[in-house]
C-alpha positions as CSV (number, residue, x, y, z in Angstrom):
1,M,0.0,0.0,0.0
2,S,1.4,3.4,-0.9
3,A,-0.8,5.3,1.5
4,T,-3.9,5.0,3.7
5,I,-6.7,7.6,3.3
6,A,-9.5,8.2,5.8
7,L,-12.8,9.6,4.6
8,L,-14.4,12.0,7.1
9,G,-17.6,13.8,6.8
10,Q,-21.1,14.4,8.1
11,P,-24.0,12.1,7.0
12,N,-25.1,12.9,3.5
13,S,-21.9,14.6,2.6
14,G,-21.2,12.1,-0.2
15,K,-18.7,9.9,1.6
16,S,-20.3,6.7,0.6
17,T,-20.5,7.8,-3.1
18,L,-16.8,8.7,-3.1
19,F,-15.8,5.5,-1.3
20,N,-17.8,3.3,-3.7
21,S,-16.5,5.1,-6.7
22,L,-12.9,4.7,-5.6
23,T,-13.0,1.1,-4.4
24,G,-15.8,-0.5,-6.4
25,L,-16.1,-4.1,-5.3
26,R,-12.7,-4.0,-3.8
27,Q,-14.1,-3.3,-0.3
28,H,-14.7,-5.2,2.9
29,V,-17.5,-4.3,5.4
30,G,-17.6,-5.6,8.9
31,N,-17.7,-4.2,12.4
32,W,-15.0,-2.4,14.4
33,P,-13.4,-4.8,17.0
34,G,-15.6,-4.8,20.1
35,K,-18.1,-2.3,18.7
36,T,-21.4,-2.6,16.9
37,V,-20.4,0.1,14.5
38,E,-19.9,-0.5,10.7
39,K,-16.4,-0.5,9.4
40,K,-15.8,0.0,5.7
41,E,-12.4,-0.5,4.1
42,G,-11.3,-0.8,0.5
43,T,-8.5,-0.3,-2.0
44,F,-8.0,1.4,-5.3
45,T,-5.1,1.8,-7.8
46,H,-4.0,4.9,-9.5
47,N,-0.9,5.4,-11.6
48,G,0.4,2.0,-10.5
49,D,0.1,2.8,-6.8
50,T,-2.4,1.0,-4.5
51,Y,-4.2,3.0,-1.9
52,S,-6.1,1.8,1.2
53,V,-9.3,3.7,2.0
54,A,-11.1,3.8,5.4
55,D,-14.7,5.1,5.3
56,L,-15.1,6.4,8.8
57,P,-18.6,6.3,10.4
58,G,-20.7,9.3,9.5
59,S,-21.0,11.8,12.4
60,Y,-21.7,15.5,12.9
61,S,-18.7,16.4,15.0
62,M,-15.6,15.0,16.7
63,S,-17.3,14.9,20.1
64,A,-17.8,11.7,22.1
65,N,-21.6,11.7,21.8
66,S,-21.7,8.2,20.2
67,D,-19.6,5.1,19.5
68,E,-19.3,6.3,15.9
69,E,-17.7,9.6,16.9
70,V,-15.3,8.0,19.4
71,I,-14.2,5.4,16.8
72,T,-13.7,8.1,14.2
73,R,-11.5,10.4,16.2
74,D,-9.5,7.5,17.8
75,F,-8.7,6.2,14.3
76,I,-7.6,9.6,13.2
77,A,-5.5,10.2,16.3
78,S,-3.9,6.8,16.0
79,G,-1.9,7.9,13.0
80,K,-3.1,4.9,10.9
81,A,-4.2,7.3,8.1
82,D,-1.5,9.1,6.1
83,V,-4.0,11.8,5.2
84,V,-7.6,12.5,6.1
85,C,-10.0,13.6,3.3
86,I,-12.7,15.8,4.9
87,L,-15.9,16.1,2.8
88,A,-18.3,19.0,3.1
89,D,-21.6,19.8,1.3
90,S,-20.9,22.8,-1.0
91,S,-24.6,23.7,-1.0
92,Q,-24.6,24.1,2.8
93,L,-21.1,25.1,3.7
94,E,-22.0,27.1,6.8
95,R,-23.4,23.9,8.4
96,S,-21.2,21.2,6.9
97,L,-17.9,22.9,7.7
98,F,-18.6,22.4,11.4
99,M,-16.9,19.1,11.1
100,L,-13.8,20.8,9.8
101,A,-13.9,23.3,12.7
102,D,-14.2,20.5,15.2
103,Y,-11.3,18.6,13.5
104,A,-8.9,21.6,13.7
105,G,-6.3,20.7,16.2
106,L,-5.9,17.0,15.5
107,S,-2.4,16.0,14.4
108,A,-3.3,14.1,11.3
109,P,-2.7,16.0,8.0
110,C,-5.8,16.6,5.9
111,F,-7.3,18.1,2.8
112,L,-10.8,19.5,2.2
113,V,-13.2,18.3,-0.6
114,L,-16.1,20.7,-1.2
115,N,-18.5,18.0,-2.6
116,M,-21.8,18.5,-4.4
117,A,-20.4,21.5,-6.3
118,D,-22.9,21.0,-9.0
119,V,-25.8,21.3,-6.5
120,A,-24.2,24.5,-5.1
121,N,-24.0,25.9,-8.6
122,E,-27.6,25.1,-9.3
123,R,-28.5,27.1,-6.2
124,G,-26.6,30.1,-7.5
125,K,-23.5,29.7,-5.2
126,K,-20.1,30.6,-6.5
127,I,-17.2,29.2,-4.4
128,D,-13.6,30.3,-4.7
129,A,-11.7,27.2,-3.4
130,K,-8.4,28.9,-3.8
131,K,-9.3,31.7,-1.3
132,I,-10.6,29.1,1.2
133,E,-7.3,27.1,0.7
134,Q,-5.2,30.2,1.4
135,K,-7.0,30.8,4.7
136,L,-7.0,27.1,5.8
137,G,-3.5,26.3,4.7
138,I,-4.5,22.8,3.4
139,P,-5.4,21.7,-0.2
140,V,-9.0,22.5,-1.0
141,M,-10.9,21.5,-4.1
142,L,-14.4,21.8,-5.6
143,F,-15.8,18.3,-6.4
144,S,-18.8,16.3,-7.5
145,A,-18.4,12.7,-6.4
146,T,-21.1,11.6,-8.9
147,D,-19.1,13.0,-11.8
148,K,-16.5,10.5,-13.0
149,K,-14.7,13.3,-15.0
150,A,-13.9,15.1,-11.8
151,Y,-11.8,12.2,-10.4
152,D,-8.6,13.3,-12.2
153,T,-8.6,16.5,-10.1
154,F,-9.3,14.5,-7.0
155,Y,-6.3,12.2,-7.6
156,A,-4.1,15.2,-8.2
157,T,-5.3,16.9,-5.0
158,L,-4.8,13.6,-3.0
159,E,-1.2,13.3,-4.3
160,R,-0.5,16.9,-3.4
161,A,-2.0,16.4,0.1
162,L,0.1,13.3,0.7
163,K,3.2,15.2,-0.4
164,E,2.6,18.4,1.6
165,K,1.1,16.7,4.7
166,A,-0.4,20.0,5.6
167,H,-2.4,20.8,8.8
168,I,-5.2,23.3,9.2
169,N,-4.1,26.8,10.1
170,I,-5.7,27.2,13.5
171,S,-4.4,30.6,14.5
172,A,-7.6,32.5,13.7
173,L,-9.7,29.7,15.4
174,E,-7.5,29.7,18.5
175,A,-7.9,33.5,18.7
176,E,-11.6,33.0,19.0
177,Y,-11.2,30.4,21.7
178,E,-8.9,32.7,23.7
179,K,-11.9,35.0,24.3
180,I,-13.6,32.3,26.4
181,G,-13.0,32.8,30.1
182,G,-11.0,29.9,31.6
183,Y,-9.5,28.9,28.3
184,H,-5.9,30.1,29.2
185,D,-6.1,28.5,32.6
186,I,-7.0,25.1,31.2
187,M,-4.4,25.4,28.4
188,N,-1.7,26.1,31.0
189,C,-2.7,23.0,32.9
190,I,-2.5,20.7,29.9
191,S,0.2,22.4,27.9
192,D,2.7,19.8,28.8
193,C,0.2,16.9,28.5
194,D,1.4,14.5,25.9
195,I,-1.6,12.5,24.4
196,P,-0.6,11.3,20.9
197,G,-2.8,12.6,18.1
198,Y,-4.3,15.6,20.0
199,T,-2.9,19.1,20.3
200,P,-3.3,21.1,23.6
201,M,-5.8,23.5,21.9
202,W,-8.1,20.6,20.8
203,L,-7.9,19.0,24.3
204,T,-8.7,22.3,25.9
205,V,-11.7,22.9,23.7
206,K,-13.1,19.4,24.3
207,T,-12.6,19.9,28.1
208,L,-14.7,23.1,27.9
209,E,-17.3,21.0,26.0
210,H,-17.4,18.4,28.9
211,D,-16.2,15.6,26.7
212,K,-16.1,12.6,29.0
213,V,-13.6,10.6,27.0
214,V,-11.1,13.5,26.9
215,T,-11.7,14.2,30.6
216,A,-10.9,10.5,31.4
217,K,-7.7,10.7,29.3
218,L,-6.6,13.8,31.2
219,K,-7.3,12.2,34.6
220,N,-4.9,9.4,33.6
221,T,-2.2,11.8,32.6
222,L,-2.4,15.0,34.8
223,P,-1.8,15.3,38.5
224,E,-4.9,15.7,40.7
225,S,-4.2,19.4,41.4
226,S,-4.3,20.2,37.7
227,M,-7.6,18.3,37.3
228,Q,-9.1,20.3,40.2
229,Q,-8.2,23.6,38.5
230,I,-9.7,22.3,35.2
231,E,-13.0,21.3,36.9
232,M,-13.2,24.8,38.4
233,Q,-13.2,26.3,35.0
234,T,-15.7,24.0,33.4
235,T,-18.7,24.2,35.7
236,G,-22.0,24.8,33.9
237,T,-22.9,24.3,30.2
238,E,-22.3,27.7,28.8
239,T,-18.6,26.9,27.9
240,A,-19.8,24.3,25.4
241,I,-22.1,26.9,23.8
242,L,-19.3,29.4,23.6
243,T,-17.0,27.0,21.8
244,G,-19.7,26.3,19.3
245,E,-20.1,30.0,18.7
246,C,-16.4,30.3,18.2
247,K,-16.4,27.6,15.5
248,F,-19.3,29.2,13.6
249,R,-17.6,32.7,13.7
250,W,-14.4,31.0,12.4
251,I,-16.4,29.3,9.6
252,D,-17.9,32.7,8.6
253,S,-14.5,34.2,8.4
254,I,-13.2,31.4,6.2
255,L,-16.2,31.8,3.8
256,S,-16.1,35.6,3.8
257,G,-15.1,36.8,0.4
258,A,-14.9,33.2,-0.9
259,V,-18.6,32.5,-1.4
260,T,-21.1,34.6,-3.3
261,E,-24.7,33.6,-3.6
262,T,-27.6,34.8,-5.8
263,K,-30.3,35.8,-3.4
264,T,-33.4,33.6,-3.6
265,K,-36.7,33.9,-1.9
266,A,-36.7,31.6,1.2
267,A,-40.0,29.6,0.9
268,L,-41.1,26.1,1.2
269,G,-41.7,24.4,-2.2
270,K,-45.0,22.8,-3.0
271,L,-43.9,19.4,-2.1
272,D,-42.4,20.5,1.2
273,R,-45.6,22.2,2.1
274,I,-47.3,18.8,1.8
275,Y,-44.5,16.7,3.4
276,T,-44.1,18.9,6.4
277,H,-47.9,19.4,6.9
278,K,-49.1,18.2,10.4
279,F,-52.0,16.2,8.9
280,W,-51.1,15.3,5.3
281,G,-47.3,14.8,5.9
282,K,-47.4,11.1,6.9
283,P,-50.0,10.0,4.4
284,A,-48.1,11.8,1.6
285,V,-44.9,10.0,2.7
286,V,-46.6,6.6,2.9
287,L,-48.1,7.2,-0.6
288,T,-44.7,8.2,-2.0
289,V,-43.1,5.0,-0.7
290,L,-46.0,2.8,-1.9
291,L,-45.9,4.4,-5.3
292,G,-42.1,3.8,-5.3
293,L,-42.7,0.2,-4.4
294,L,-45.0,-0.3,-7.3
295,A,-42.7,1.6,-9.6
296,S,-39.9,-0.7,-8.6
297,F,-41.6,-3.5,-10.5
298,I,-41.1,-1.7,-13.8
299,P,-37.3,-2.0,-14.0
300,A,-37.5,-5.3,-12.1
301,L,-39.6,-7.1,-14.8
302,P,-36.9,-7.6,-17.4
303,I,-34.6,-9.2,-14.8
304,M,-37.5,-11.3,-13.5
305,G,-38.0,-12.4,-17.1
306,I,-34.5,-13.7,-17.2
307,G,-35.3,-15.8,-14.1
308,S,-38.3,-17.2,-15.9
309,G,-36.1,-17.9,-18.9
310,V,-33.9,-20.0,-16.6
311,D,-37.1,-21.8,-15.6
312,A,-37.9,-22.6,-19.2
313,L,-34.4,-24.1,-19.7
314,N,-34.9,-26.3,-16.6
315,A,-37.6,-28.4,-18.3
316,A,-35.5,-28.9,-21.4
317,I,-32.4,-29.8,-19.4
318,R,-34.4,-32.2,-17.2
319,S,-35.8,-33.9,-20.3
320,S,-32.3,-34.2,-21.9
321,L,-30.8,-35.7,-18.7
322,T,-33.6,-38.3,-18.4
323,D,-33.2,-39.3,-22.1
324,S,-29.5,-39.7,-21.6
325,G,-30.0,-42.1,-18.7
326,A,-28.8,-39.8,-15.9
327,S,-29.6,-40.8,-12.4
328,T,-32.6,-39.3,-10.6
329,F,-30.3,-38.0,-7.9
330,M,-28.0,-36.2,-10.3
331,T,-31.0,-34.8,-12.3
332,G,-32.5,-33.5,-9.1
333,I,-29.3,-31.9,-7.9
334,L,-28.8,-30.1,-11.2
335,C,-32.4,-29.2,-12.0
336,D,-34.1,-28.9,-8.6
337,V,-31.2,-27.3,-6.7
338,L,-28.7,-25.5,-9.0
339,I,-30.9,-24.3,-11.8
340,Q,-34.0,-23.8,-9.7
341,S,-32.1,-21.9,-7.0
342,L,-30.5,-19.7,-9.7
343,S,-33.9,-18.9,-11.2
344,Y,-35.3,-18.1,-7.8
345,V,-32.5,-15.7,-6.9
346,I,-32.6,-13.9,-10.3
347,K,-36.3,-13.3,-9.8
348,M,-35.9,-11.9,-6.3
349,L,-32.8,-9.9,-7.5
350,G,-35.0,-8.2,-10.1
351,F,-37.1,-6.7,-7.3
352,V,-34.0,-5.6,-5.4
353,F,-32.7,-4.0,-8.5
354,G,-35.9,-2.1,-8.9
355,V,-36.1,-1.0,-5.2
356,T,-32.4,0.1,-5.2
357,L,-33.0,2.1,-8.4
358,V,-36.2,3.8,-7.4
359,F,-35.3,4.6,-3.8
360,G,-31.8,5.5,-4.8
361,L,-33.4,8.0,-7.1
362,L,-35.5,9.4,-4.3
363,E,-32.4,9.7,-2.2
364,E,-30.6,11.4,-5.0
365,V,-33.2,14.1,-5.6
366,G,-33.7,14.8,-1.9
367,V,-37.0,13.1,-1.1
368,M,-35.6,10.5,1.3
369,A,-34.5,13.3,3.6
370,R,-38.2,14.4,3.8
371,I,-39.3,10.9,4.6
372,S,-36.8,10.7,7.4
373,Y,-37.9,14.1,8.8
374,V,-41.7,13.3,8.7
375,F,-41.4,9.9,10.4
376,D,-38.5,10.6,12.8
377,N,-40.7,11.1,15.9
378,T,-42.8,8.1,15.1
379,M,-39.8,5.8,14.6
380,G,-38.1,7.3,17.6
381,K,-40.7,5.5,19.8
382,L,-39.1,2.3,18.6
383,G,-35.6,3.6,19.1
384,L,-35.1,4.2,15.4
385,Q,-34.8,7.1,13.0
386,G,-37.2,8.3,10.3
387,K,-35.3,6.4,7.5
388,S,-36.5,3.1,9.0
389,V,-40.1,3.6,7.7
390,M,-39.0,2.9,4.1
391,P,-37.7,-0.6,4.8
392,F,-40.9,-1.4,6.7
393,L,-43.1,-0.4,3.8
394,V,-40.9,-2.0,1.2
395,S,-41.0,-5.3,3.1
396,F,-44.7,-5.6,2.2
397,G,-43.4,-6.4,-1.2
398,C,-40.2,-8.2,-0.4
399,T,-38.3,-8.6,2.8
400,M,-35.0,-8.8,0.9
401,G,-35.8,-5.3,-0.6
402,G,-36.6,-4.1,2.9
403,A,-33.2,-5.4,4.2
404,A,-31.4,-3.8,1.2
405,G,-33.3,-0.5,1.9
406,A,-31.9,-0.4,5.5
407,R,-28.4,0.4,4.1
408,V,-29.4,4.1,4.1
409,I,-29.3,4.0,8.0
410,D,-26.0,5.3,9.3
411,N,-26.1,3.8,12.8
412,W,-25.3,0.0,12.7
413,G,-27.5,-0.8,15.8
414,Q,-30.5,1.0,14.3
415,K,-29.9,-0.7,11.0
416,V,-30.0,-4.2,12.6
417,L,-33.1,-3.3,14.7
418,T,-34.8,-2.0,11.5
419,I,-34.2,-5.2,9.6
420,A,-35.2,-7.3,12.6
421,L,-38.6,-5.4,12.8
422,A,-39.0,-5.5,9.0
423,W,-39.0,-9.3,9.2
424,A,-42.3,-9.1,11.1
425,V,-43.9,-7.5,8.0
426,P,-45.6,-10.2,5.8
427,C,-44.0,-10.0,2.3
428,G,-45.7,-10.3,-1.1
429,A,-45.2,-14.1,-1.2
430,A,-46.9,-14.5,2.2
431,W,-49.9,-12.3,1.0
432,A,-50.2,-14.6,-2.0
433,I,-50.8,-17.6,0.2
434,I,-52.5,-16.2,3.4
435,P,-55.7,-15.0,1.7
436,M,-56.0,-18.3,-0.1
437,L,-55.7,-20.4,3.0
438,S,-57.9,-18.1,5.0
439,T,-60.6,-18.3,2.4
440,V,-60.4,-22.1,2.1
441,F,-60.9,-22.6,5.8
442,F,-62.8,-19.6,7.0
443,G,-64.8,-18.4,4.0
444,A,-66.5,-15.1,4.7
445,G,-64.5,-14.8,7.9
446,A,-61.2,-14.5,6.0
447,P,-61.0,-10.7,6.4
448,L,-61.1,-11.1,10.1
449,I,-58.0,-13.4,9.9
450,I,-56.2,-10.8,7.9
451,I,-57.1,-8.0,10.4
452,A,-55.9,-10.3,13.3
453,L,-52.6,-10.8,11.4
454,L,-52.0,-7.1,10.9
455,L,-52.7,-6.3,14.6
456,T,-50.4,-9.2,15.5
457,M,-47.7,-7.7,13.2
458,I,-47.9,-4.3,15.1
459,L,-47.7,-6.0,18.5
460,H,-44.9,-8.3,17.2
461,M,-42.8,-5.3,16.1
462,W,-43.3,-3.5,19.4
463,I,-42.3,-6.5,21.4
464,T,-39.3,-7.2,19.1
465,A,-38.2,-3.5,19.5
466,K,-38.2,-3.9,23.3
467,I,-36.3,-7.2,23.2
468,F,-33.6,-6.3,20.7
469,G,-33.5,-2.5,21.2
470,R,-31.9,-2.9,24.7
471,K,-28.6,-4.1,23.1
472,L,-28.8,-2.5,19.7
473,V,-29.8,1.0,20.5
474,K,-28.4,2.7,23.6
475,T,-30.5,5.1,25.6
476,E,-28.3,8.1,24.7
477,E,-28.8,7.3,21.0
478,K,-32.6,7.6,21.3
479,C,-32.7,11.3,20.5
480,G,-34.5,13.5,18.0
481,M,-33.1,14.3,14.7
482,I,-31.7,17.8,13.9
483,M,-31.4,18.3,10.2
484,E,-31.5,20.8,7.4
485,L,-33.6,19.6,4.5
486,P,-31.3,19.4,1.5
487,P,-32.4,21.1,-1.7
488,Y,-34.1,19.2,-4.4
489,H,-31.7,18.6,-7.4
490,K,-31.5,16.7,-10.6
491,P,-30.2,13.1,-10.3
492,K,-26.8,12.1,-11.7
493,W,-28.0,9.1,-13.7
494,G,-24.5,7.8,-14.5
495,A,-23.5,7.6,-10.8
496,L,-26.9,6.3,-9.8
497,M,-26.8,3.4,-12.3
498,R,-23.2,2.5,-11.4
499,Y,-24.3,2.3,-7.7
500,V,-27.4,0.3,-8.6
501,F,-25.6,-2.2,-10.8
502,G,-22.7,-2.5,-8.3
503,R,-25.0,-3.2,-5.4
504,T,-27.1,-5.7,-7.5
505,K,-24.0,-7.6,-8.7
506,D,-22.6,-7.7,-5.1
507,T,-26.0,-8.9,-3.8
508,F,-26.2,-11.6,-6.4
509,F,-22.9,-13.2,-5.6
510,R,-23.4,-13.0,-1.8
511,V,-27.0,-14.3,-1.8
512,V,-26.7,-17.1,-4.4
513,K,-24.2,-18.9,-2.2
514,V,-26.6,-19.0,0.8
515,V,-29.6,-20.0,-1.3
516,L,-27.7,-22.8,-3.0
517,L,-26.5,-24.1,0.3
518,V,-29.9,-24.0,2.1
519,C,-31.9,-25.2,-0.8
520,G,-29.4,-28.0,-1.4
521,I,-29.6,-29.1,2.2
522,F,-33.5,-29.0,2.1
523,W,-33.6,-31.0,-1.1
524,L,-31.2,-33.6,0.2
525,L,-33.3,-34.0,3.4
526,S,-36.5,-34.3,1.4
527,Y,-35.0,-36.7,-1.2
528,G,-36.5,-40.3,-1.2
529,G,-34.1,-42.7,-2.8
530,R,-36.6,-45.5,-3.5
531,T,-40.3,-45.5,-4.3
532,G,-42.3,-45.6,-1.1
533,E,-39.3,-44.8,1.1
534,N,-39.8,-41.8,3.4
535,S,-37.2,-39.1,3.2
536,I,-35.1,-37.9,6.1
537,L,-37.4,-34.9,6.5
538,E,-40.5,-37.1,6.7
539,K,-38.9,-39.4,9.2
540,F,-37.9,-36.4,11.3
541,G,-41.4,-35.0,11.0
542,L,-43.0,-38.3,12.1
543,A,-40.6,-38.6,15.1
544,I,-41.3,-35.1,16.5
545,E,-45.1,-35.1,15.8
546,P,-46.0,-35.4,19.5
547,V,-44.2,-32.1,20.0
548,T,-45.4,-30.3,16.9
549,E,-49.0,-31.2,17.7
550,F,-48.8,-29.1,20.8
551,F,-48.1,-26.1,18.5
552,G,-51.2,-27.1,16.5
553,M,-49.4,-28.7,13.5
554,P,-49.4,-32.3,12.5
555,W,-46.0,-33.4,11.0
556,Q,-47.2,-32.6,7.5
557,L,-47.9,-29.0,8.3
558,F,-44.8,-28.7,10.4
559,L,-42.6,-29.8,7.4
560,A,-44.5,-27.2,5.3
561,F,-43.7,-24.6,8.1
562,I,-40.0,-25.5,7.7
563,A,-40.3,-25.2,3.9
564,S,-41.8,-21.7,4.4
565,S,-38.5,-20.5,6.0
566,V,-36.8,-21.4,2.7
567,G,-39.5,-19.7,0.6
568,K,-43.2,-19.0,1.4
569,E,-44.2,-20.4,-2.0
570,G,-42.6,-23.8,-1.3
571,A,-44.9,-24.3,1.7
572,V,-47.9,-25.0,-0.5
573,G,-45.9,-27.4,-2.7
574,V,-44.9,-29.4,0.4
575,I,-48.5,-29.6,1.6
576,T,-49.6,-30.8,-1.8
577,A,-46.9,-33.5,-1.9
578,L,-47.4,-34.8,1.6
579,Y,-51.2,-35.1,1.4
580,S,-51.2,-36.5,-2.1
581,G,-48.2,-38.9,-1.8
582,G,-45.9,-37.0,-4.2
583,S,-42.2,-36.1,-3.9
584,I,-41.5,-33.3,-1.5
585,G,-38.4,-32.0,-3.3
586,T,-40.0,-31.9,-6.7
587,A,-43.2,-30.3,-5.4
588,F,-41.2,-27.7,-3.4
589,S,-39.1,-26.8,-6.5
590,E,-42.2,-26.5,-8.7
591,A,-43.9,-24.2,-6.2
592,M,-40.8,-22.0,-5.8
593,A,-40.7,-21.8,-9.6
594,G,-44.2,-20.3,-9.6
595,G,-45.9,-23.5,-10.9
596,E,-49.7,-23.8,-10.7
597,R,-51.2,-25.2,-7.5
598,A,-52.7,-28.6,-7.5
599,A,-56.3,-28.5,-8.8
600,N,-57.5,-30.5,-5.7
601,L,-55.5,-28.5,-3.1
602,N,-58.7,-27.2,-1.5
603,E,-60.1,-30.7,-1.1
604,L,-56.8,-32.0,0.2
605,L,-56.6,-29.3,2.9
606,L,-60.2,-29.5,4.0
607,A,-60.0,-33.3,4.2
608,N,-56.8,-33.4,6.3
609,V,-56.6,-30.2,8.3
610,T,-58.9,-28.9,11.0
611,R,-59.7,-25.2,11.4
612,P,-57.6,-24.7,14.6
613,E,-54.7,-26.4,12.8
614,A,-55.2,-24.2,9.8
615,L,-55.2,-21.1,12.1
616,A,-52.0,-22.2,13.8
617,F,-50.3,-22.8,10.4
618,I,-51.4,-19.4,9.0
619,F,-50.0,-17.5,11.9
620,A,-46.8,-19.7,12.0
621,I,-45.8,-19.2,8.4
622,T,-46.8,-15.5,8.3
623,F,-44.3,-14.7,11.1
624,N,-41.7,-17.3,10.4
625,L,-38.3,-16.4,8.9
626,P,-39.3,-14.7,5.6
627,C,-37.2,-16.7,3.3
628,V,-33.6,-17.8,2.7
629,V,-33.0,-14.8,0.4
630,A,-34.0,-12.4,3.1
631,L,-31.7,-14.2,5.5
632,A,-28.8,-13.8,3.1
633,A,-29.7,-10.1,2.4
634,T,-29.8,-9.5,6.2
635,Y,-26.3,-10.9,6.6
636,Q,-25.0,-8.9,3.7
637,E,-26.3,-5.7,5.2
638,I,-25.3,-6.2,8.9
639,H,-22.2,-8.3,8.4
640,S,-22.7,-10.3,11.6
641,I,-23.3,-14.0,11.6
642,K,-24.2,-13.8,15.3
643,W,-27.0,-11.2,14.9
644,T,-28.3,-12.8,11.7
645,A,-28.6,-16.1,13.6
646,K,-30.2,-14.4,16.6
647,I,-32.9,-12.8,14.4
648,A,-33.5,-16.1,12.5
649,L,-33.8,-18.1,15.7
650,Y,-36.0,-15.5,17.4
651,Y,-38.5,-15.5,14.5
652,T,-38.6,-19.3,14.3
653,V,-39.4,-19.6,18.0
654,S,-41.8,-16.7,18.1
655,A,-43.6,-18.1,15.0
656,L,-44.2,-21.4,16.7
657,L,-45.4,-19.6,19.9
658,L,-47.8,-17.5,17.8
659,G,-49.0,-20.7,16.0
660,C,-49.5,-22.4,19.4
661,I,-51.5,-19.5,20.8
662,A,-53.7,-19.3,17.6
663,Y,-54.3,-23.1,17.8
664,H,-55.5,-23.1,21.4
665,I,-57.7,-20.1,20.7
666,G,-59.1,-21.9,17.7
667,M,-59.8,-25.0,19.9
668,L,-61.9,-22.8,22.1
669,I,-63.9,-21.4,19.2
670,W,-64.4,-24.5,17.0
């Protein structure tokens, strides 16, 4: 590696766009050691040199208000980065440069990227980067991370920053701090304090801001007498307010003479008057997301068509293998597992492609920020942020799409909790089965079953938030959102499509491995070698039937329940096979491929399943693990085997409990 670059910036400053554009698929995402905070690292090559990039967690400052902020500043202070690339939103410099002001005083060299220059230009802002550079003393450049043509300038600025290793000129900022009473006294106490990565000025300011982590570091370094003097100067909260005022005055002085703006009338646009309305705001947002969900099917259909094409090949290949004398086992492995799984993944991937494109477009033009704003208070009751509402609504169509939509959430714990709650939302595949089963068994009472399921969903989400929220979202992180709504602007189609295709390709390779593995195992367990011989799955079902009957499911329904965790569609195929004497594996594969249901399915169900058992089965499959594709997508987004397994086990157990409750209520009614 020739150098390591750290990307630093507030949320929505374009860090992720820059990181993805630089590294492409050459990136690794995990969690920081001992912390549930997402860690992104990648590499790129330029002019024969290979660079390592660390995308630091998005935060609004360098204070210790969250794990993300502590990790960010500890990484910078550690000296692991050769240079720090600080990104700021050019269209809102007064606010977004606060990170730069808070950074000033750290020892790592840096350069400033004024991103979204195109948006600033659309708003009538003219920015003189050279004047800002002269005042700061570090390389400064105007940039648009979505414009591939702009990257030559970025590489040149990066090389200059690595060569110069410049630090921010803090003399004007320090002059502002010196006006604060007690600043000099604290500075004198810690002037000889040697904490690597931090200058005395930065430590003094953070002490005035009551930064607990910095205070703890000083206690371990300074004598008790010095700490007593410091504590005398930092009583009350006004010192933190004063340091903030100093930073904003310094930002104003930096921008003075460097930014000119065409005056525009400050007024809410027509859309914002609707989105921010007390009564119409939430319905408008829900309608926007639902329309986006429906629109996602338009770009998804061509990819789904490819999946159907793979289905068509399956029949021809199966026929050729049979004619050539291939064994039933080999034919099943190739057709029922490999080809069928590939077809299933491609169909599901089509929807993910559509969701990523449509909601990426909404993010690009500025609508997602409005969605976050409108639902922030509501989601806050679950320990989440406003962005979480989108994955919930998308999950009505596809849980995999809901999991993929959670990637817009910056906080890792809130992202995991969002996905965990989204699993409680019945997906489109479930809604294709539930009304049919409800109608078969309950006739005109089917709508009451649907209403009961929706009410259970709400209760399920609330209980799940209480159970998982304790570990995933700390009490101090459950706070309201302070944000400035970004301006609406035209999308950069090239950058958007690169992002969408990159994410879809990455999702495909990650998901297909899990689907092949799980579907392969299920097929092997359901395979019967000789005619009339029970499969391993059937033997298992028969053996544990005394237990499953307590949950309201005879062994046939319990095996269908297991199949529903692989894919909701497959549950109907398994029921048909078991009650008609067919092959489980073949029936499951045909159902997953979208094959027609057996003509006598209604008769089979009514002849073999009682109403209480049907009620138990409906509740169990509705709230069971959504499908193996959703499982793989969850792991892809949260990068934790432990938490993915926890969520899967939780939903399996809770689905059985809900089925059990439904069964015993049904026994009292019928």
